[in-house]
C-alpha positions in Angstrom: -6.1 17.1 -40.6 -6.8 14.1 -38.3 -4.3 11.6 -36.9 -4.3 8.7 -34.6 -2.2 6.1 -32.8 -1.1 6.1 -29.2 2.6 5.6 -30.0 2.7 8.8 -32.0 0.4 10.8 -29.7 3.2 12.5 -27.9 4.6 13.7 -31.2 1.4 15.0 -32.6 2.2 18.6 -31.8 5.1 18.3 -34.2 2.8 17.8 -37.2 1.9 21.1 -38.8 -1.8 21.4 -39.6 -3.0 18.5 -37.3 -6.2 19.6 -35.7 -7.5 16.3 -34.3 -6.0 13.3 -32.6 -7.6 9.9 -32.2 -5.4 7.7 -30.0 -7.3 5.0 -28.1 -4.9 2.9 -26.0 -3.4 5.9 -24.1 -6.5 6.3 -22.0 -5.6 3.2 -20.1 -2.2 2.1 -21.5 -1.2 -1.5 -21.8 1.9 -3.8 -22.1 2.5 -2.9 -25.7 2.4 0.8 -25.0 5.0 0.2 -22.3 7.1 -1.7 -24.9 6.8 1.1 -27.4 8.1 3.6 -24.9 4.8 5.5 -24.5 4.4 4.8 -20.7 5.7 2.9 -17.7 3.9 0.1 -15.9 2.7 2.4 -13.2 0.9 4.4 -15.9 -1.4 1.5 -16.8 -4.8 2.3 -15.5 -6.7 -0.8 -16.5 -6.3 -4.5 -15.6 -8.6 -7.5 -15.8 -9.4 -9.2 -12.6 -9.3 -12.9 -13.0 -9.8 -15.8 -10.6 -7.4 -18.8 -10.2 -9.5 -21.8 -11.1 -6.9 -24.6 -11.0 -3.5 -25.2 -9.5 -3.6 -29.0 -10.1 -0.3 -29.0 -12.1 2.7 -27.9 -10.0 4.3 -24.6 -11.1 1.2 -23.7 -13.2 -2.2 -22.3 -12.7 -5.3 -21.7 -14.8 -7.3 -18.4 -14.6 -10.9 -17.9 -15.7 -10.1 -15.6 -18.6 -9.2 -16.7 -22.1 -9.7 -15.4 -25.6 -13.2 -14.2 -24.7 -11.7 -11.9 -22.1 -8.2 -11.0 -23.4 -6.9 -9.9 -26.7 -4.9 -12.6 -28.6 -2.5 -9.8 -29.6 1.1 -10.7 -28.9 3.9 -8.4 -27.7 5.2 -5.9 -30.2 8.6 -6.5 -31.6 8.9 -9.9 -29.8 8.6 -13.6 -30.5 7.7 -14.3 -26.9 4.3 -15.8 -26.5 2.5 -14.0 -23.7 -0.9 -12.4 -23.4 -0.6 -10.1 -20.4 1.3 -9.1 -17.3 0.2 -10.5 -13.9 0.6 -7.7 -11.4 0.8 -10.0 -8.4 3.4 -12.2 -10.1 5.6 -10.2 -12.6 7.7 -13.2 -13.4 4.8 -15.4 -14.3 4.1 -16.1 -18.0 0.5 -16.1 -19.3 1.4 -18.2 -22.3 -1.7 -19.9 -23.6 -5.5 -19.4 -23.9 -8.6 -21.2 -24.9 -12.0 -19.4 -25.0 -12.6 -19.3 -21.2 -9.2 -20.1 -19.6 -5.7 -18.7 -19.4 -2.7 -20.8 -18.7 0.0 -19.4 -16.6 3.5 -20.8 -16.0 4.7 -19.9 -12.5 8.3 -21.0 -12.9 9.5 -17.3 -12.7 6.8 -16.1 -10.4 8.6 -16.6 -7.1 5.2 -17.5 -5.5 2.3 -20.0 -5.7 -1.4 -19.3 -5.9 -4.5 -21.0 -4.5 -7.8 -21.7 -6.2 -10.1 -18.7 -5.6 -7.3 -16.1 -5.4 -7.7 -13.2 -7.7 -5.0 -11.7 -10.0 -4.9 -8.5 -12.0 -3.7 -8.9 -15.6 -2.7 -6.0 -17.7 -3.3 -7.1 -21.3 -0.9 -6.7 -24.1 -3.6 -4.7 -26.0 -6.3 -3.1 -23.9 -8.5 -1.8 -26.7 -9.5 -5.3 -27.8 -10.0 -6.4 -24.2 -12.3 -3.5 -23.5 -14.3 -4.3 -26.7 -14.8 -7.8 -25.5 -16.8 -6.7 -22.4 -20.2 -5.0 -21.8 -19.0 -3.0 -18.8 -15.9 -1.4 -17.4 -15.6 -0.9 -13.6 -13.9 2.1 -12.1 -12.2 1.0 -8.9 -10.5 3.0 -6.2 -8.8 0.8 -3.6 -11.2 -2.1 -3.1 -14.3 -0.1 -3.9 -16.2 0.0 -7.3 -17.0 3.7 -7.7 -18.5 3.7 -11.1 -19.6 1.3 -13.9 -19.4 2.4 -17.5 -21.2 0.7 -20.3 -19.1 -0.1 -23.4 -21.4 1.6 -25.8 -19.2 1.0 -28.9 -19.1 -2.8 -28.4 -20.2 -4.7 -31.5 -21.0 -1.5 -33.4 -18.7 -2.1 -36.4 -20.5 -2.7 -39.6 
């Protein structure tokens, strides 16, 4: 018997006869996994590195990642509109996207950013974000140690 789902992964041993598990998100974790109680922020192993491309509007910034970079999935069990968690500004709100850009409200960020700065964004749903990219970079500190091809990208038929 086969089962899946990251939120139920840690209860799979309780299902008699289960011989295979197929969770996906738990490899990296994401904001929705945190919200479901499956992990803590420090257990999120993946983030998307985005560059600040505009700070023209006070209290706001635009990053170079939108719906072609991040999942449009919203937070589980919430009406709040946000698409990810900015590691460098936990109080910021990534509230809007178009294809190439993300719009971030900095009212709760307690800091400002400059054009060219980079920010790490932990997406609400990492599975979709990974599928949107050709490669994933394994980074330790500031060094890229490995590059993995996303072989399953675009393979659904």
